[in-house]
C-alpha positions in Angstrom: 29.1 17.1 15.7 25.5 17.7 14.5 26.0 21.5 14.3 28.9 21.0 11.9 26.7 18.7 9.7 23.9 21.3 9.7 26.3 24.0 8.5 27.8 21.8 5.8 24.3 20.8 4.5 23.1 24.4 4.4 26.2 25.3 2.4 25.7 22.7 -0.4 24.9 24.6 -3.6 21.8 23.3 -5.5 21.5 26.0 -8.2 22.9 25.2 -11.7 23.4 21.6 -10.7 20.9 20.2 -13.2 18.7 17.1 -12.9 21.6 14.6 -13.1 23.4 16.4 -10.3 20.3 16.6 -8.1 19.6 12.9 -8.7 23.2 12.1 -7.6 22.7 14.2 -4.4 19.5 12.5 -3.4 21.0 9.1 -2.5 23.7 10.8 -0.4 21.1 12.7 1.6 19.1 9.5 2.0 22.2 7.7 3.4 22.6 10.6 5.9 18.9 10.5 6.8 19.1 6.7 7.3 22.2 7.0 9.5 20.4 9.6 11.7 17.3 7.4 11.9 19.5 4.5 13.0 21.1 6.8 15.6 17.7 7.8 16.7 16.8 4.2 17.2 19.9 3.6 19.2 18.9 6.5 21.4 15.5 5.0 21.9 17.0 1.6 22.8 19.3 3.3 25.3 16.4 5.1 26.9 14.6 1.8 27.1 17.6 0.2 28.8 17.7 2.8 31.6 16.8 1.6 35.1 15.9 5.0 36.6 12.1 4.6 36.7 11.7 7.5 34.3 9.2 7.8 31.4 9.2 5.2 28.7 10.8 5.5 25.3 7.7 6.9 23.5 7.0 9.5 26.2 10.7 10.5 26.4 11.0 10.9 22.6 7.7 12.9 22.4 8.8 15.3 25.1 12.4 15.7 23.8 11.6 16.1 20.1 8.0 17.6 20.2 6.8 15.0 17.7 3.3 13.6 17.6 2.3 10.8 19.8 1.9 8.5 16.8 5.4 9.3 15.6 6.8 8.8 19.1 5.2 5.4 19.2 6.5 4.5 15.8 10.1 5.5 16.8 9.8 3.5 20.0 8.7 0.5 18.0 11.6 1.0 15.5 14.1 1.1 18.3 12.7 -2.2 19.7 12.7 -4.0 16.4 16.2 -2.8 15.4 17.6 -3.9 18.7 16.1 -7.4 18.0 17.0 -7.5 14.3 20.7 -6.3 14.2 21.1 -7.0 10.5 18.4 -4.5 9.7 20.0 -2.0 12.1 23.3 -2.3 10.3 21.6 -1.9 6.9 19.8 1.2 8.1 23.0 2.7 9.5 24.7 2.1 6.2 21.9 3.7 4.2 21.0 0.5 2.4 17.4 0.6 3.6 15.1 3.4 5.0 12.9 3.6 8.0 9.9 2.8 5.8 11.5 -0.6 5.2 12.0 -0.9 8.9 8.4 -0.2 9.5 7.4 -3.0 7.1 9.8 -5.4 8.8 8.5 -4.3 12.2 5.0 -5.4 11.2 6.3 -8.7 10.0 8.1 -9.1 13.4 4.9 -8.3 15.2 2.9 -10.9 13.3 5.6 -13.6 13.7 8.8 -12.9 15.6 12.0 -10.8 15.4 14.0 -14.0 15.2 12.0 -15.2 12.2 12.5 -11.9 10.4 16.2 -11.9 11.1 16.5 -15.3 9.4 13.9 -14.8 6.7 15.9 -13.1 3.9 13.4 -10.2 3.8 16.3 -7.8 4.4 17.6 -8.7 0.9 14.2 -7.8 -0.5 14.2 -4.6 1.4 17.6 -3.6 -0.1 16.3 -4.3 -3.6 12.7 -2.9 -3.7 10.9 0.2 -2.6 9.2 -0.1 0.7 5.7 0.2 -0.6 6.3 -2.5 -3.2 8.0 -4.9 -0.8 4.9 -5.0 1.4 3.5 -7.7 -0.9 6.6 -9.8 -0.5 6.4 -9.4 3.2 2.7 -10.2 3.3 3.3 -13.4 1.3 6.1 -14.4 3.7 4.0 -13.6 6.7 1.1 -15.7 5.4 3.4 -18.7 5.1 4.8 -18.3 8.6 1.6 -17.8 10.6 -0.5 -20.7 11.8 -4.2 -20.4 11.7 -4.3 -20.1 15.5 -2.1 -17.1 15.3 -4.3 -15.5 12.6 -7.4 -16.1 14.7 -5.8 -14.5 17.7 -4.6 -11.5 15.7 -8.0 -11.1 14.1 -9.6 -11.2 17.6 -7.1 -8.6 18.9 -7.6 -6.3 16.0 -11.3 -6.5 16.1 -11.4 -5.7 19.8 -9.4 -2.5 19.0 -11.9 -1.2 16.5 -13.1 2.3 17.1 -14.6 5.4 15.4 -14.3 9.0 16.5 -15.9 12.2 15.1 -14.4 15.6 15.8 -13.9 19.1 14.5 -10.5 20.1 13.3 -8.8 23.5 13.4 -10.4 24.4 10.1 -13.9 23.7 11.5 -14.2 20.6 9.3 -15.8 17.5 10.6 -13.4 14.6 10.7 -14.6 10.9 10.8 -11.7 8.6 11.9 -12.5 4.9 12.0 -10.2 1.9 12.6 -11.3 -1.6 11.6 -9.8 -5.1 11.6 -8.4 -6.0 8.1 -11.4 -8.1 7.1 -14.1 -5.5 8.1 -11.9 -2.8 6.7 -11.6 -4.5 3.3 -15.4 -4.9 3.3 -16.0 -1.2 4.2 -13.5 -0.1 1.6 -15.0 -2.2 -1.1 -18.5 -0.8 -0.3 -17.2 2.8 -0.3 -15.3 2.2 -3.6 -18.6 1.0 -5.2 -20.5 4.0 -3.9 -17.7 6.3 -5.2 -17.7 4.6 -8.6 -21.5 5.1 -8.9 -21.0 8.9 -8.3 -18.2 8.8 -10.9 -20.6 7.3 -13.4 -23.3 9.8 -12.5 -20.7 12.6 -13.1 -20.2 11.3 -16.7 -17.4 8.9 -16.2 -13.8 9.2 -17.3 -14.3 11.1 -20.5 -17.3 13.4 -19.6 -16.7 14.3 -15.9 -17.8 18.0 -15.7 -18.9 17.9 -12.1 -15.9 19.9 -10.7 -15.5 17.3 -8.0 -12.0 15.9 -7.2 -11.7 12.1 -6.5 -11.3 12.9 -2.8 -14.5 15.1 -2.8 -16.4 12.4 -4.6 -15.3 9.8 -2.0 -16.4 12.1 0.8 -19.8 12.6 -0.9 -20.1 8.8 -1.3 -19.5 8.3 2.5 -22.0 11.1 3.3 -24.6 9.5 1.0 -24.1 6.1 2.5 -24.5 7.4 6.1 -27.4 9.9 5.5 -29.3 8.1 2.7 -29.0 11.1 0.3 -28.4 10.4 -3.3 -25.1 12.3 -3.5 -25.5 12.7 -7.3 -24.4 15.8 -9.3 -26.9 18.5 -9.7 -28.6 18.2 -13.0 -27.1 14.8 -13.8 -29.5 12.5 -15.6 -27.2 9.6 -16.5 -27.8 6.3 -14.6 -25.0 4.8 -12.7 -23.3 1.9 -14.4 -22.5 -1.5 -12.7 -19.9 -1.4 -10.0 -16.4 -1.6 -11.4 -14.8 -5.0 -10.7 -11.7 -3.4 -9.3 -13.9 -2.1 -6.5 -15.0 -5.5 -5.4 -13.5 -7.1 -2.3 -11.0 -9.7 -3.4 -9.9 -12.7 -1.2 -7.2 -15.0 -2.5 -7.4 -18.6 -1.4 -4.2 -20.6 -1.9 -3.6 -24.3 -2.5 -2.2 -24.7 1.0 -5.6 -23.7 2.4 -4.4 -20.3 3.5 -6.1 -17.1 2.4 -5.3 -13.4 2.1 -6.8 -10.0 1.2 -4.6 -8.1 -1.2 -3.1 -5.1 0.6 -4.0 -6.4 4.0 -2.4 -9.8 4.3 -3.4 -13.2 5.6 -6.8 -13.9 7.2 -7.9 -16.8 9.5 -10.0 -19.7 8.1 -13.0 -18.6 10.1 -13.2 -15.3 8.3 -12.8 -17.0 4.9 -15.7 -19.3 5.8 -17.8 -16.4 6.9 -17.1 -14.5 3.6 -18.1 -17.5 1.6 -21.6 -17.3 3.2 -22.1 -13.6 2.4 -20.2 -13.0 -0.8 -20.0 -14.3 -4.3 -17.0 -16.5 -4.9 -15.2 -16.7 -8.2 -12.5 -19.2 -9.3 -9.4 -18.0 -11.0 -7.6 -20.2 -13.5 -4.4 -18.9 -15.1 -4.8 -21.1 -18.2 -6.4 -20.9 -21.6 -8.4 -23.9 -20.6 -10.1 -21.9 -17.8 -11.6 -18.5 -17.9 -11.3 -16.3 -21.0 -8.2 -14.4 -19.9 -6.8 -13.9 -23.4 -8.7 -11.6 -25.7 -6.0 -10.6 -28.2 -7.3 -7.7 -30.3 -10.9 -8.8 -29.7 -11.5 -6.2 -27.0 -9.6 -3.2 -25.6 -10.7 -3.1 -22.0 -9.8 -5.8 -19.4 -12.7 -8.1 -18.6 -14.1 -8.8 -15.1 -12.2 -12.1 -15.0 -8.9 -10.4 -16.0 -9.4 -7.7 -13.3 -9.8 -10.4 -10.7 -6.7 -12.1 -12.0 -4.7 -8.9 -12.1 -5.6 -8.1 -8.5 -4.7 -11.6 -7.4 -1.3 -11.4 -9.3 -0.2 -7.8 -8.8 -2.0 -6.9 -5.6 -2.1 -3.2 -6.6 0.0 -0.8 -8.6 3.3 -2.4 -9.6 5.0 1.0 -9.2 3.9 2.0 -5.7 1.5 -0.7 -4.4 -1.6 1.5 -4.5 -4.9 -0.2 -3.8 -6.5 -1.8 -6.8 -9.4 0.6 -6.6 -7.0 3.4 -7.6 -5.5 1.4 -10.5 -6.1 0.9 -14.2 -5.2 -2.0 -16.5 -2.3 -1.0 -18.6 -1.2 -2.7 -21.9 2.5 -3.4 -21.7 2.6 -3.1 -25.4 0.3 -0.1 -26.1 -3.0 -0.9 -27.8 -2.5 1.9 -30.3 1.2 1.3 -31.0 2.7 -0.3 -34.1 3.2 -3.4 -32.0 -0.7 -3.5 -31.6 -0.8 -4.6 -28.0 -3.0 -7.4 -26.9 -5.6 -7.5 -24.2 -4.1 -10.7 -22.7 -3.5 -11.4 -19.0 0.2 -11.7 -19.6 0.3 -8.4 -21.4 -1.5 -6.4 -18.7 -0.4 -4.9 -15.4 -2.1 -2.7 -12.7 -0.9 0.9 -12.6 -2.3 3.8 -10.5 -3.2 6.9 -12.5 0.0 8.6 -11.5 2.3 5.8 -12.7 0.1 5.2 -15.7 0.8 8.9 -16.7 4.5 8.3 -16.1 4.5 5.3 -18.5 2.5 7.0 -21.2 3.9 10.5 -21.1 7.3 10.5 -19.2 9.0 7.5 -20.8 8.9 5.1 -17.8 9.0 1.4 -18.8 7.3 -1.8 -17.5 9.9 -4.4 -16.9 9.8 -8.0 -15.6 12.2 -9.1 -12.9 13.9 -12.5 -12.8 11.2 -13.7 -10.3 8.5 -13.0 -12.9 7.1 -10.0 -11.0 6.5 -6.8 -13.0 7.9 -3.4 -11.9 8.6 0.0 -13.3 12.0 1.4 -14.5 12.6 5.2 -15.0 13.6 6.5 -18.5 
């Protein structure tokens, strides 16, 4: 059966098809891939149901497919989740969702329960939104479902699993691999983002960066600087680093129901929120003209610190792909330089990563608002 599929796929012509034809083929290949992933999960579930005292699902899949241990573990988890959430298994087999959606649902099931996910309505969200964007919806749902005792237990379990290893890869490069609980990870990331931004300013900033460093190289230099105490600045650079960008500060959102979350990481227990209030600056956010000055009209072009905090709280990251706020820029929905003379108002700004910012400005992509009020991107 599979050999016939392979022959048919290899025989599909792709030359002289054009962009429209290729775009029409892509969903078809996605449906086939999803069906195979669903079949793969059924195989894993069948292996798990064997009573022959043989290797477990992960070990069997790793040996049979020669995949990495991480991928084998992921496939085993998918098989377990799909067996417990039959509606998701059916949607995957029909090509309505991808394994990326399944992985997001699996995380929600691990934090709550498979039964809760089955009855949650999250599958409808998965069918309508890209997997990276739906993570925020799943995080909001998880926060509402989990009791503080569950959050405390998860935080304890994740913190006990923290680790850091240093090794040399095949290219003789030193690799630093660290895993933190979500709260410590957010603190580390915010500190690294601030250090990276200082180097960015030393290199001349957005309009005068002539250092030759990529963003990834600058980030590596910032980590080395923090660990070794070296300056990490560009040779010959005389400019002083500006203040840390507000987008690189750690943001914690406290809700009216006394729950809290870190954008991009999800809910946190009350004990961690209390600890953070002792060691961090706390800012209130009021989405009203009676509160913070979030509406600037044509008075200023760049988003203010207050607006950045509000955008992070509202969007959580890039509205196109969910990228972390540290990788985002504030985009005017109505361009500042257009005939419409865009305004620097909170309801006229969205977060976009540099890639999607380029797509909007140069490739004709549009910022649109869904019926729920959330902003998203639409292709030209």
